[in-house]
Biopython code that builds the backbone (N, CA, C, O; Angstrom):
import numpy as np
from Bio.PDB.StructureBuilder import StructureBuilder

atoms = [
    (1, "MET", "N", (8.727, -1.164, -5.559)),
    (1, "MET", "CA", (7.492, -0.747, -4.940)),
    (1, "MET", "C", (7.623, -0.938, -3.438)),
    (1, "MET", "O", (8.167, -1.939, -2.973)),
    (2, "ASN", "N", (7.121, 0.030, -2.687)),
    (2, "ASN", "CA", (7.053, -0.064, -1.233)),
    (2, "ASN", "C", (5.601, -0.105, -0.801)),
    (2, "ASN", "O", (4.757, 0.606, -1.345)),
    (3, "ILE", "N", (5.320, -0.945, 0.180)),
    (3, "ILE", "CA", (3.978, -1.069, 0.726)),
    (3, "ILE", "C", (4.055, -0.828, 2.219)),
    (3, "ILE", "O", (4.876, -1.429, 2.912)),
    (4, "SER", "N", (3.197, 0.054, 2.714)),
    (4, "SER", "CA", (3.102, 0.241, 4.162)),
    (4, "SER", "C", (1.643, 0.118, 4.555)),
    (4, "SER", "O", (0.748, 0.481, 3.792)),
    (5, "LYS", "N", (1.412, -0.401, 5.761)),
    (5, "LYS", "CA", (0.025, -0.596, 6.178)),
    (5, "LYS", "C", (-0.185, -0.089, 7.588)),
    (5, "LYS", "O", (0.723, -0.094, 8.419)),
    (6, "LYS", "N", (-1.413, 0.349, 7.833)),
    (6, "LYS", "CA", (-1.855, 0.785, 9.159)),
    (6, "LYS", "C", (-3.193, 0.121, 9.430)),
    (6, "LYS", "O", (-4.109, 0.183, 8.610)),
    (7, "GLN", "N", (-3.296, -0.506, 10.575)),
    (7, "GLN", "CA", (-4.562, -1.111, 10.992)),
    (7, "GLN", "C", (-5.138, -0.237, 12.097)),
    (7, "GLN", "O", (-4.472, 0.017, 13.101)),
    (8, "ASN", "N", (-6.351, 0.217, 11.921)),
    (8, "ASN", "CA", (-7.024, 1.022, 12.931)),
    (8, "ASN", "C", (-8.349, 0.341, 13.232)),
    (8, "ASN", "O", (-9.355, 0.609, 12.576)),
    (9, "GLY", "N", (-8.347, -0.537, 14.224)),
    (9, "GLY", "CA", (-9.537, -1.325, 14.503)),
    (9, "GLY", "C", (-9.803, -2.264, 13.349)),
    (9, "GLY", "O", (-8.968, -3.106, 13.018)),
    (10, "THR", "N", (-10.967, -2.124, 12.735)),
    (10, "THR", "CA", (-11.306, -2.987, 11.605)),
    (10, "THR", "C", (-11.039, -2.315, 10.257)),
    (10, "THR", "O", (-11.365, -2.863, 9.204)),
    (11, "SER", "N", (-10.443, -1.118, 10.303)),
    (11, "SER", "CA", (-10.101, -0.396, 9.074)),
    (11, "SER", "C", (-8.632, -0.626, 8.743)),
    (11, "SER", "O", (-7.760, -0.463, 9.597)),
    (12, "LEU", "N", (-8.369, -1.003, 7.505)),
    (12, "LEU", "CA", (-7.012, -1.264, 7.038)),
    (12, "LEU", "C", (-6.661, -0.231, 5.981)),
    (12, "LEU", "O", (-7.397, -0.052, 5.011)),
    (13, "GLU", "N", (-5.526, 0.453, 6.169)),
    (13, "GLU", "CA", (-5.049, 1.410, 5.170)),
    (13, "GLU", "C", (-3.704, 0.932, 4.647)),
    (13, "GLU", "O", (-2.774, 0.679, 5.414)),
    (14, "ILE", "N", (-3.619, 0.813, 3.325)),
    (14, "ILE", "CA", (-2.383, 0.380, 2.682)),
    (14, "ILE", "C", (-1.938, 1.467, 1.709)),
    (14, "ILE", "O", (-2.688, 1.873, 0.821)),
    (15, "ALA", "N", (-0.706, 1.927, 1.894)),
    (15, "ALA", "CA", (-0.120, 2.925, 1.005)),
    (15, "ALA", "C", (0.854, 2.224, 0.064)),
    (15, "ALA", "O", (1.673, 1.412, 0.495)),
    (16, "VAL", "N", (0.757, 2.544, -1.210)),
    (16, "VAL", "CA", (1.603, 1.925, -2.222)),
    (16, "VAL", "C", (2.452, 3.022, -2.865)),
    (16, "VAL", "O", (1.944, 4.070, -3.265)),
    (17, "GLU", "N", (3.752, 2.754, -2.953)),
    (17, "GLU", "CA", (4.686, 3.732, -3.513)),
    (17, "GLU", "C", (5.475, 3.090, -4.652)),
    (17, "GLU", "O", (5.958, 1.965, -4.520)),
    (18, "GLY", "N", (5.603, 3.796, -5.757)),
    (18, "GLY", "CA", (6.381, 3.291, -6.887)),
    (18, "GLY", "C", (5.495, 2.873, -8.046)),
    (18, "GLY", "O", (4.567, 3.587, -8.425)),
    (19, "ARG", "N", (5.794, 1.697, -8.609)),
    (19, "ARG", "CA", (5.068, 1.190, -9.772)),
    (19, "ARG", "C", (4.324, -0.084, -9.396)),
    (19, "ARG", "O", (4.884, -0.981, -8.767)),
    (20, "LEU", "N", (3.066, -0.150, -9.786)),
    (20, "LEU", "CA", (2.255, -1.355, -9.584)),
    (20, "LEU", "C", (2.065, -1.989, -10.957)),
    (20, "LEU", "O", (1.176, -1.608, -11.718)),
    (21, "ASP", "N", (2.925, -2.970, -11.259)),
    (21, "ASP", "CA", (2.927, -3.583, -12.584)),
    (21, "ASP", "C", (3.065, -5.098, -12.467)),
    (21, "ASP", "O", (2.898, -5.657, -11.383)),
    (22, "THR", "N", (3.366, -5.750, -13.562)),
    (22, "THR", "CA", (3.448, -7.210, -13.604)),
    (22, "THR", "C", (4.448, -7.755, -12.580)),
    (22, "THR", "O", (4.227, -8.809, -11.985)),
    (23, "THR", "N", (5.530, -7.036, -12.385)),
    (23, "THR", "CA", (6.567, -7.476, -11.461)),
    (23, "THR", "C", (6.155, -7.303, -10.003)),
    (23, "THR", "O", (6.454, -8.161, -9.171)),
    (24, "THR", "N", (5.473, -6.208, -9.683)),
    (24, "THR", "CA", (5.181, -5.877, -8.285)),
    (24, "THR", "C", (3.768, -6.242, -7.829)),
    (24, "THR", "O", (3.510, -6.310, -6.627)),
    (25, "ALA", "N", (2.858, -6.475, -8.764)),
    (25, "ALA", "CA", (1.471, -6.787, -8.387)),
    (25, "ALA", "C", (1.365, -8.003, -7.464)),
    (25, "ALA", "O", (0.565, -7.972, -6.529)),
    (26, "PRO", "N", (2.140, -9.076, -7.686)),
    (26, "PRO", "CA", (2.037, -10.213, -6.763)),
    (26, "PRO", "C", (2.388, -9.862, -5.310)),
    (26, "PRO", "O", (1.855, -10.459, -4.375)),
    (27, "GLU", "N", (3.283, -8.894, -5.134)),
    (27, "GLU", "CA", (3.657, -8.455, -3.788)),
    (27, "GLU", "C", (2.459, -7.795, -3.083)),
    (27, "GLU", "O", (2.186, -8.079, -1.917)),
    (28, "LEU", "N", (1.751, -6.918, -3.799)),
    (28, "LEU", "CA", (0.564, -6.283, -3.222)),
    (28, "LEU", "C", (-0.528, -7.315, -2.991)),
    (28, "LEU", "O", (-1.205, -7.289, -1.963)),
    (29, "GLU", "N", (-0.699, -8.217, -3.939)),
    (29, "GLU", "CA", (-1.713, -9.263, -3.805)),
    (29, "GLU", "C", (-1.461, -10.114, -2.556)),
    (29, "GLU", "O", (-2.399, -10.459, -1.837)),
    (30, "GLU", "N", (-0.209, -10.448, -2.304)),
    (30, "GLU", "CA", (0.141, -11.242, -1.123)),
    (30, "GLU", "C", (-0.146, -10.470, 0.166)),
    (30, "GLU", "O", (-0.688, -11.026, 1.121)),
    (31, "GLU", "N", (0.220, -9.193, 0.186)),
    (31, "GLU", "CA", (-0.028, -8.364, 1.376)),
    (31, "GLU", "C", (-1.524, -8.234, 1.643)),
    (31, "GLU", "O", (-1.956, -8.320, 2.793)),
    (32, "LEU", "N", (-2.309, -8.029, 0.603)),
    (32, "LEU", "CA", (-3.756, -7.912, 0.771)),
    (32, "LEU", "C", (-4.367, -9.216, 1.262)),
    (32, "LEU", "O", (-5.244, -9.202, 2.126)),
    (33, "SER", "N", (-3.917, -10.334, 0.727)),
    (33, "SER", "CA", (-4.497, -11.618, 1.146)),
    (33, "SER", "C", (-4.175, -11.924, 2.603)),
    (33, "SER", "O", (-4.953, -12.597, 3.280)),
    (34, "LYS", "N", (-3.036, -11.438, 3.093)),
    (34, "LYS", "CA", (-2.684, -11.628, 4.512)),
    (34, "LYS", "C", (-3.450, -10.669, 5.413)),
    (34, "LYS", "O", (-3.854, -11.036, 6.517)),
    (35, "SER", "N", (-3.649, -9.449, 4.947)),
    (35, "SER", "CA", (-4.170, -8.380, 5.809)),
    (35, "SER", "C", (-5.682, -8.187, 5.749)),
    (35, "SER", "O", (-6.269, -7.742, 6.735)),
    (36, "MET", "N", (-6.330, -8.503, 4.639)),
    (36, "MET", "CA", (-7.755, -8.200, 4.465)),
    (36, "MET", "C", (-8.716, -9.035, 5.302)),
    (36, "MET", "O", (-9.764, -8.513, 5.683)),
    (37, "PRO", "N", (-8.430, -10.293, 5.612)),
    (37, "PRO", "CA", (-9.453, -11.094, 6.304)),
    (37, "PRO", "C", (-10.015, -10.467, 7.581)),
    (37, "PRO", "O", (-11.206, -10.620, 7.851)),
    (38, "GLY", "N", (-9.206, -9.773, 8.367)),
    (38, "GLY", "CA", (-9.705, -9.163, 9.596)),
    (38, "GLY", "C", (-10.279, -7.773, 9.420)),
    (38, "GLY", "O", (-10.816, -7.203, 10.370)),
    (39, "ALA", "N", (-10.176, -7.215, 8.222)),
    (39, "ALA", "CA", (-10.606, -5.833, 7.978)),
    (39, "ALA", "C", (-12.058, -5.775, 7.510)),
    (39, "ALA", "O", (-12.526, -6.637, 6.766)),
    (40, "GLN", "N", (-12.747, -4.747, 7.962)),
    (40, "GLN", "CA", (-14.113, -4.485, 7.494)),
    (40, "GLN", "C", (-14.133, -3.412, 6.408)),
    (40, "GLN", "O", (-15.086, -3.314, 5.634)),
    (41, "SER", "N", (-13.068, -2.608, 6.361)),
    (41, "SER", "CA", (-12.948, -1.607, 5.299)),
    (41, "SER", "C", (-11.489, -1.497, 4.903)),
    (41, "SER", "O", (-10.587, -1.730, 5.707)),
    (42, "LEU", "N", (-11.277, -1.134, 3.642)),
    (42, "LEU", "CA", (-9.923, -1.038, 3.093)),
    (42, "LEU", "C", (-9.756, 0.307, 2.408)),
    (42, "LEU", "O", (-10.590, 0.717, 1.601)),
    (43, "ILE", "N", (-8.666, 0.987, 2.742)),
    (43, "ILE", "CA", (-8.301, 2.240, 2.079)),
    (43, "ILE", "C", (-6.957, 2.021, 1.420)),
    (43, "ILE", "O", (-5.994, 1.620, 2.075)),
    (44, "LEU", "N", (-6.887, 2.285, 0.117)),
    (44, "LEU", "CA", (-5.628, 2.209, -0.616)),
    (44, "LEU", "C", (-5.178, 3.626, -0.917)),
    (44, "LEU", "O", (-5.860, 4.367, -1.624)),
    (45, "ASP", "N", (-4.024, 3.999, -0.377)),
    (45, "ASP", "CA", (-3.480, 5.340, -0.565)),
    (45, "ASP", "C", (-2.465, 5.300, -1.708)),
    (45, "ASP", "O", (-1.415, 4.668, -1.598)),
    (46, "PHE", "N", (-2.792, 5.979, -2.799)),
    (46, "PHE", "CA", (-1.942, 5.974, -3.986)),
    (46, "PHE", "C", (-1.218, 7.304, -4.175)),
    (46, "PHE", "O", (-0.861, 7.653, -5.300)),
    (47, "ALA", "N", (-0.994, 8.052, -3.094)),
    (47, "ALA", "CA", (-0.335, 9.357, -3.197)),
    (47, "ALA", "C", (1.031, 9.252, -3.864)),
    (47, "ALA", "O", (1.440, 10.170, -4.575)),
    (48, "ASN", "N", (1.737, 8.158, -3.649)),
    (48, "ASN", "CA", (3.081, 7.987, -4.200)),
    (48, "ASN", "C", (3.161, 6.876, -5.244)),
    (48, "ASN", "O", (4.237, 6.346, -5.519)),
    (49, "LEU", "N", (2.013, 6.532, -5.819)),
    (49, "LEU", "CA", (1.997, 5.529, -6.882)),
    (49, "LEU", "C", (2.229, 6.231, -8.217)),
    (49, "LEU", "O", (1.451, 7.099, -8.613)),
    (50, "ALA", "N", (3.304, 5.850, -8.910)),
    (50, "ALA", "CA", (3.674, 6.516, -10.153)),
    (50, "ALA", "C", (3.015, 5.908, -11.377)),
    (50, "ALA", "O", (2.821, 6.595, -12.380)),
    (51, "TYR", "N", (2.664, 4.614, -11.307)),
    (51, "TYR", "CA", (2.189, 3.911, -12.503)),
    (51, "TYR", "C", (1.394, 2.689, -12.073)),
    (51, "TYR", "O", (1.704, 2.067, -11.057)),
    (52, "ILE", "N", (0.366, 2.343, -12.850)),
    (52, "ILE", "CA", (-0.379, 1.109, -12.624)),
    (52, "ILE", "C", (-0.638, 0.438, -13.969)),
    (52, "ILE", "O", (-1.035, 1.094, -14.932)),
    (53, "SER", "N", (-0.410, -0.871, -14.028)),
    (53, "SER", "CA", (-0.637, -1.638, -15.254)),
    (53, "SER", "C", (-1.887, -2.498, -15.085)),
    (53, "SER", "O", (-2.557, -2.449, -14.053)),
    (54, "SER", "N", (-2.185, -3.278, -16.106)),
    (54, "SER", "CA", (-3.344, -4.165, -16.040)),
    (54, "SER", "C", (-3.198, -5.202, -14.929)),
    (54, "SER", "O", (-4.197, -5.632, -14.352)),
    (55, "ALA", "N", (-1.968, -5.607, -14.624)),
    (55, "ALA", "CA", (-1.750, -6.551, -13.517)),
    (55, "ALA", "C", (-2.144, -5.905, -12.190)),
    (55, "ALA", "O", (-2.721, -6.560, -11.322)),
    (56, "GLY", "N", (-1.834, -4.633, -12.040)),
    (56, "GLY", "CA", (-2.233, -3.901, -10.839)),
    (56, "GLY", "C", (-3.742, -3.730, -10.765)),
    (56, "GLY", "O", (-4.333, -3.832, -9.690)),
    (57, "LEU", "N", (-4.363, -3.470, -11.910)),
    (57, "LEU", "CA", (-5.820, -3.331, -11.954)),
    (57, "LEU", "C", (-6.505, -4.634, -11.544)),
    (57, "LEU", "O", (-7.538, -4.618, -10.875)),
    (58, "ARG", "N", (-5.927, -5.752, -11.949)),
    (58, "ARG", "CA", (-6.494, -7.057, -11.587)),
    (58, "ARG", "C", (-6.480, -7.241, -10.064)),
    (58, "ARG", "O", (-7.446, -7.747, -9.492)),
    (59, "VAL", "N", (-5.392, -6.834, -9.414)),
    (59, "VAL", "CA", (-5.294, -6.930, -7.956)),
    (59, "VAL", "C", (-6.347, -6.035, -7.295)),
    (59, "VAL", "O", (-6.983, -6.434, -6.320)),
    (60, "LEU", "N", (-6.526, -4.830, -7.830)),
    (60, "LEU", "CA", (-7.536, -3.912, -7.280)),
    (60, "LEU", "C", (-8.940, -4.483, -7.427)),
    (60, "LEU", "O", (-9.755, -4.382, -6.510)),
    (61, "LEU", "N", (-9.218, -5.078, -8.568)),
    (61, "LEU", "CA", (-10.538, -5.646, -8.804)),
    (61, "LEU", "C", (-10.814, -6.800, -7.840)),
    (61, "LEU", "O", (-11.919, -6.911, -7.308)),
    (62, "ALA", "N", (-9.825, -7.653, -7.615)),
    (62, "ALA", "CA", (-9.984, -8.767, -6.675)),
    (62, "ALA", "C", (-10.204, -8.256, -5.259)),
    (62, "ALA", "O", (-11.040, -8.791, -4.531)),
    (63, "ALA", "N", (-9.465, -7.228, -4.861)),
    (63, "ALA", "CA", (-9.636, -6.645, -3.522)),
    (63, "ALA", "C", (-11.016, -6.016, -3.385)),
    (63, "ALA", "O", (-11.674, -6.157, -2.354)),
    (64, "HIS", "N", (-11.450, -5.318, -4.437)),
    (64, "HIS", "CA", (-12.774, -4.687, -4.429)),
    (64, "HIS", "C", (-13.866, -5.744, -4.242)),
    (64, "HIS", "O", (-14.789, -5.552, -3.450)),
    (65, "LYS", "N", (-13.761, -6.851, -4.966)),
    (65, "LYS", "CA", (-14.764, -7.921, -4.854)),
    (65, "LYS", "C", (-14.761, -8.544, -3.468)),
    (65, "LYS", "O", (-15.817, -8.881, -2.932)),
    (66, "ALA", "N", (-13.570, -8.700, -2.883)),
    (66, "ALA", "CA", (-13.471, -9.289, -1.547)),
    (66, "ALA", "C", (-14.032, -8.358, -0.474)),
    (66, "ALA", "O", (-14.613, -8.822, 0.507)),
    (67, "MET", "N", (-13.861, -7.050, -0.655)),
    (67, "MET", "CA", (-14.292, -6.091, 0.368)),
    (67, "MET", "C", (-15.736, -5.629, 0.190)),
    (67, "MET", "O", (-16.314, -5.080, 1.127)),
    (68, "ALA", "N", (-16.333, -5.834, -0.974)),
    (68, "ALA", "CA", (-17.695, -5.357, -1.246)),
    (68, "ALA", "C", (-18.720, -5.860, -0.231)),
    (68, "ALA", "O", (-19.547, -5.067, 0.219)),
    (69, "PRO", "N", (-18.705, -7.145, 0.154)),
    (69, "PRO", "CA", (-19.696, -7.600, 1.130)),
    (69, "PRO", "C", (-19.436, -7.084, 2.541)),
    (69, "PRO", "O", (-20.308, -7.167, 3.406)),
    (70, "LYS", "N", (-18.251, -6.559, 2.770)),
    (70, "LYS", "CA", (-17.900, -6.010, 4.088)),
    (70, "LYS", "C", (-18.190, -4.513, 4.070)),
    (70, "LYS", "O", (-19.276, -4.096, 3.670)),
    (71, "GLY", "N", (-17.232, -3.712, 4.498)),
    (71, "GLY", "CA", (-17.419, -2.264, 4.544)),
    (71, "GLY", "C", (-16.998, -1.543, 3.292)),
    (71, "GLY", "O", (-17.178, -0.329, 3.189)),
    (72, "GLY", "N", (-16.433, -2.268, 2.324)),
    (72, "GLY", "CA", (-16.052, -1.655, 1.060)),
    (72, "GLY", "C", (-14.592, -1.256, 1.007)),
    (72, "GLY", "O", (-13.838, -1.430, 1.965)),
    (73, "MET", "N", (-14.215, -0.717, -0.140)),
    (73, "MET", "CA", (-12.846, -0.308, -0.414)),
    (73, "MET", "C", (-12.852, 1.079, -1.030)),
    (73, "MET", "O", (-13.706, 1.406, -1.854)),
    (74, "LYS", "N", (-11.884, 1.889, -0.615)),
    (74, "LYS", "CA", (-11.761, 3.257, -1.117)),
    (74, "LYS", "C", (-10.329, 3.462, -1.599)),
    (74, "LYS", "O", (-9.388, 2.977, -0.969)),
    (75, "VAL", "N", (-10.156, 4.174, -2.706)),
    (75, "VAL", "CA", (-8.833, 4.529, -3.222)),
    (75, "VAL", "C", (-8.691, 6.037, -3.077)),
    (75, "VAL", "O", (-9.532, 6.799, -3.555)),
    (76, "ILE", "N", (-7.607, 6.467, -2.404)),
    (76, "ILE", "CA", (-7.431, 7.903, -2.143)),
    (76, "ILE", "C", (-6.109, 8.404, -2.738)),
    (76, "ILE", "O", (-5.202, 7.625, -3.029)),
    (77, "HIS", "N", (-6.033, 9.718, -2.906)),
    (77, "HIS", "CA", (-4.829, 10.423, -3.356)),
    (77, "HIS", "C", (-4.297, 9.896, -4.687)),
    (77, "HIS", "O", (-3.114, 9.579, -4.812)),
    (78, "VAL", "N", (-5.169, 9.808, -5.664)),
    (78, "VAL", "CA", (-4.793, 9.296, -6.985)),
    (78, "VAL", "C", (-4.248, 10.442, -7.833)),
    (78, "VAL", "O", (-4.885, 11.488, -7.955)),
    (79, "ASN", "N", (-3.064, 10.242, -8.421)),
    (79, "ASN", "CA", (-2.488, 11.288, -9.271)),
    (79, "ASN", "C", (-3.103, 11.233, -10.674)),
    (79, "ASN", "O", (-3.906, 10.351, -10.976)),
    (80, "GLU", "N", (-2.714, 12.189, -11.524)),
    (80, "GLU", "CA", (-3.313, 12.302, -12.863)),
    (80, "GLU", "C", (-3.031, 11.090, -13.748)),
    (80, "GLU", "O", (-3.903, 10.665, -14.506)),
    (81, "ILE", "N", (-1.835, 10.532, -13.661)),
    (81, "ILE", "CA", (-1.456, 9.400, -14.509)),
    (81, "ILE", "C", (-2.307, 8.178, -14.172)),
    (81, "ILE", "O", (-2.853, 7.528, -15.064)),
    (82, "VAL", "N", (-2.415, 7.874, -12.892)),
    (82, "VAL", "CA", (-3.207, 6.717, -12.457)),
    (82, "VAL", "C", (-4.694, 6.978, -12.710)),
    (82, "VAL", "O", (-5.423, 6.071, -13.113)),
    (83, "GLN", "N", (-5.145, 8.212, -12.476)),
    (83, "GLN", "CA", (-6.546, 8.559, -12.724)),
    (83, "GLN", "C", (-6.901, 8.352, -14.191)),
    (83, "GLN", "O", (-7.998, 7.894, -14.509)),
    (84, "GLU", "N", (-5.979, 8.688, -15.080)),
    (84, "GLU", "CA", (-6.235, 8.501, -16.513)),
    (84, "GLU", "C", (-6.418, 7.011, -16.841)),
    (84, "GLU", "O", (-7.276, 6.654, -17.648)),
    (85, "VAL", "N", (-5.617, 6.153, -16.222)),
    (85, "VAL", "CA", (-5.767, 4.706, -16.425)),
    (85, "VAL", "C", (-7.142, 4.263, -15.923)),
    (85, "VAL", "O", (-7.822, 3.481, -16.586)),
    (86, "PHE", "N", (-7.551, 4.760, -14.756)),
    (86, "PHE", "CA", (-8.876, 4.424, -14.222)),
    (86, "PHE", "C", (-9.988, 4.912, -15.155)),
    (86, "PHE", "O", (-10.983, 4.215, -15.353)),
    (87, "ASP", "N", (-9.820, 6.103, -15.725)),
    (87, "ASP", "CA", (-10.821, 6.657, -16.643)),
    (87, "ASP", "C", (-10.940, 5.809, -17.911)),
    (87, "ASP", "O", (-12.042, 5.439, -18.317)),
    (88, "VAL", "N", (-9.804, 5.507, -18.529)),
    (88, "VAL", "CA", (-9.777, 4.781, -19.803)),
    (88, "VAL", "C", (-10.321, 3.358, -19.647)),
    (88, "VAL", "O", (-10.999, 2.849, -20.539)),
    (89, "THR", "N", (-10.023, 2.724, -18.519)),
    (89, "THR", "CA", (-10.425, 1.326, -18.312)),
    (89, "THR", "C", (-11.825, 1.183, -17.721)),
    (89, "THR", "O", (-12.345, 0.070, -17.636)),
    (90, "GLY", "N", (-12.435, 2.282, -17.316)),
    (90, "GLY", "CA", (-13.761, 2.207, -16.714)),
    (90, "GLY", "C", (-13.746, 1.901, -15.228)),
    (90, "GLY", "O", (-14.803, 1.699, -14.631)),
    (91, "PHE", "N", (-12.564, 1.862, -14.619)),
    (91, "PHE", "CA", (-12.474, 1.584, -13.182)),
    (91, "PHE", "C", (-13.081, 2.704, -12.348)),
    (91, "PHE", "O", (-13.399, 2.493, -11.177)),
    (92, "VAL", "N", (-13.249, 3.901, -12.930)),
    (92, "VAL", "CA", (-13.899, 4.996, -12.211)),
    (92, "VAL", "C", (-15.356, 4.639, -11.878)),
    (92, "VAL", "O", (-15.928, 5.160, -10.921)),
    (93, "ASP", "N", (-15.939, 3.752, -12.676)),
    (93, "ASP", "CA", (-17.315, 3.336, -12.439)),
    (93, "ASP", "C", (-17.406, 2.173, -11.446)),
    (93, "ASP", "O", (-18.490, 1.853, -10.959)),
    (94, "ILE", "N", (-16.273, 1.548, -11.151)),
    (94, "ILE", "CA", (-16.249, 0.390, -10.259)),
    (94, "ILE", "C", (-15.760, 0.770, -8.863)),
    (94, "ILE", "O", (-16.347, 0.374, -7.856)),
    (95, "LEU", "N", (-14.676, 1.543, -8.822)),
    (95, "LEU", "CA", (-14.013, 1.860, -7.555)),
    (95, "LEU", "C", (-14.546, 3.142, -6.948)),
    (95, "LEU", "O", (-15.029, 4.025, -7.657)),
    (96, "ASP", "N", (-14.453, 3.237, -5.627)),
    (96, "ASP", "CA", (-14.745, 4.459, -4.896)),
    (96, "ASP", "C", (-13.427, 5.214, -4.805)),
    (96, "ASP", "O", (-12.553, 4.859, -4.014)),
    (97, "ILE", "N", (-13.286, 6.275, -5.631)),
    (97, "ILE", "CA", (-12.036, 7.024, -5.729)),
    (97, "ILE", "C", (-12.247, 8.416, -5.174)),
    (97, "ILE", "O", (-13.172, 9.127, -5.567)),
    (98, "GLU", "N", (-11.380, 8.790, -4.261)),
    (98, "GLU", "CA", (-11.452, 10.146, -3.681)),
    (98, "GLU", "C", (-10.210, 10.927, -4.018)),
    (98, "GLU", "O", (-10.082, 12.085, -3.621)),
]
sb = StructureBuilder()
sb.init_structure("model")
sb.init_model(0)
sb.init_chain("A")
sb.init_seg("    ")
for serial, (resi, resn, name, xyz) in enumerate(atoms, 1):
    if name == "N":
        sb.init_residue(resn, " ", resi, " ")
    sb.init_atom(name, np.array(xyz, "f"), 0.0, 1.0, " ", f" {name:<3s}", serial, name[0])
structure = sb.get_structure()
């Protein structure tokens, strides 16, 4: 998995590439815990995310809860495979997905 980030003022954009699973979720969790404190809004770009597991969903849920009192969190460029996971798990009702 590759993670890249862009900070634009108080907006943080993180792009995730590859697989977000049990092995890689701690890496994203660590990056978010380092980068989120100064951010008022978070954008997660999943254009190149091939797969997400329950471990990845747990990281997203924690980030969503942390960003909710601030400016919120948005997930963009979700492919069909990841969208199906969001649909089946009910994350479509929790996350702001574009």
